N, C-alpha and C positions, 0 to 999 in steps of 0.2 A: 253557571252560578245559581242553579235552581235550590241547592241546599243551604246556601249562605242566606242568613238573615241578618237584618240590621239590629244591632245591640242597642237598647234603650239607654240612655245617659242616666246614671244613678247618682243620687245626693250622697256627698261626703259623710252625712250623718249616719248612714247605714253602717253597722259594724263590720260587715264583710269587706267593705270598701276601705275602711279606716287603716287596715294593715297595708293597704296598697297606696296610700296617699303620696309617698315618696315617689313611686313610679308614675302616677297620675299627674303630679304636679312637681316636676323636677326643678323648677325655677325658684321654689320656696327654700330658703336657707334652713339649714338644720335646726339653728336656734329657734325658729319659729314654729317648727313641726309639732312640739308638744301643745302648743296652743290651740291646734286644730282639733285635737282629739277630746277637748273639754266639752262637756254638754251644757254648762251653766252660762246663761248670757252675763251675769255678773262677772264671772272670771274671764270672759272673752273681752270685756270692756277694760278690765284691769291689765290685760296681757299686753305684751309688746307689739302685737300684731295690729295693724290699723283696722278699725271698726268698719270703715267703708269697704275694705277687701273682703271682711266677712260677709258683710251684706251682699256684695256682688256675687260671691261664691255660693250664696244661699245657706250659710251656716246658721244665720239668726234670722228670726222673723223680723220684718221692718217695724211692724206696730210694736212687738215687744221691746225691741232695741231703742225705739224712741222714747217710751216709758221709762226704761231703766236709765237711759243716758240722761233725761230730764232729772230724775231722782238723784243721779250720781253728781250732777252739776250742783243742784240744789243742796245736797248734804255736805258738799266741799265748804260752803259758806258758814254753816252753823257749828256751834260747839256741841258736847256731849250733854251738858245739863239742860233742864227743862227750859229755861229761860232762853238758852242759845237755840232750842228747837222752835220756840215761838217766833224768835226774830227770823229764823230760817224759813219757817212757813209763810211769815208776812213778806219776806223779800221775794219768795217764789211767786206768790200770788200778786204781788204788786206790779210785776212786769206787764206792761200793757201791751197788747198785739195791735199794731198799726194796720189799717187798710191799706191794700195796694194802691199805688199811684201810676197812672198811665198819661203820658203827655203826647199831644199831636201837634205838629207844626203844620199849618195850612196857609196857603197864599190866598189872600181874600181882602177886598176892601171893606167888608163888613166886620165889625167885632164880634157880633153874635151870630153863631151858625146854627142852622137847624139840624138838631141830631135825633129828633123824634121824641124827645121828652120835654116836659114843661119845667121851667125853672123859675125860682124866686130869688131875686137878687138880695142879699143880706149884708153886703159891704163893699167898700172900695178903699184901696189905700196906695199913697204914693210910694213907688218902689226906688231905692237908691240906684243911682246911675242908669236911670231910665226916664225918658221924658213921657212915658205913658203909664197911667195907672193900672193897677190889678184889681179886677171886679171878682167878687166871690158869689157864688150862687149854690143853692140846694134845690134838690128835686122837690116838686111839690105834692108827691104822693105822700101820704100820712105814714106809710110803713117804711118808706124808703129813707135811707141815711146818706145817700150819695151826695157828694159836693163836687163843684168844679171851679176852677180859676181860669180867667181869661185875660191875657195880657199880650201886647204887641212887642216883638223884638225891638230893642233900641238900636241895633245895627241895621236891620232891614225892616222898615216900617210896614212893608206889604205882608208880612208873615205874622200870623196870629197864633200863639201858643196856647192852647186849651189842656188843662190838667184835670183828669178825673180821679177822685179818690173814692174808693168803694166799688161796689157792684150793684146793679139795680135788681130788686127782688120782685119785679112786677113787669108785665109786657109793656 
């Protein structure tokens, strides 16, 4: 097998491969095959083919698809007149991105566990259906917006639930 070489995989966007798509992907129904030969990402989103399949097969750049998909969703809400466009822009901008939350369950007799950061307590409240209050803390670093909540489980008092909101931007 000295003369045999491995053939590299070729992207379906190359014109020579476009004519061979039915042979390369026999599992794709014929009704969806015309959508595979389009070059515009706007046409791909409007087609019957699932955008996740297009992304997995490498037909669309993920960054371009995310931008176009966002524009597509925002444009569905507005009208064609100027006032509708202003409302559309306001509705797309007003969507707030919430920081990620991570919860840890730890078996401990102490409420405050050392995690390597310094915290400032800014509140405490009684929670429904629980005999233990929930405490709220912020990271003391002036550039860090991370918060944490500490509460004991009502079913098992030996477990402390610590929920972190955000990511530290300092060591």
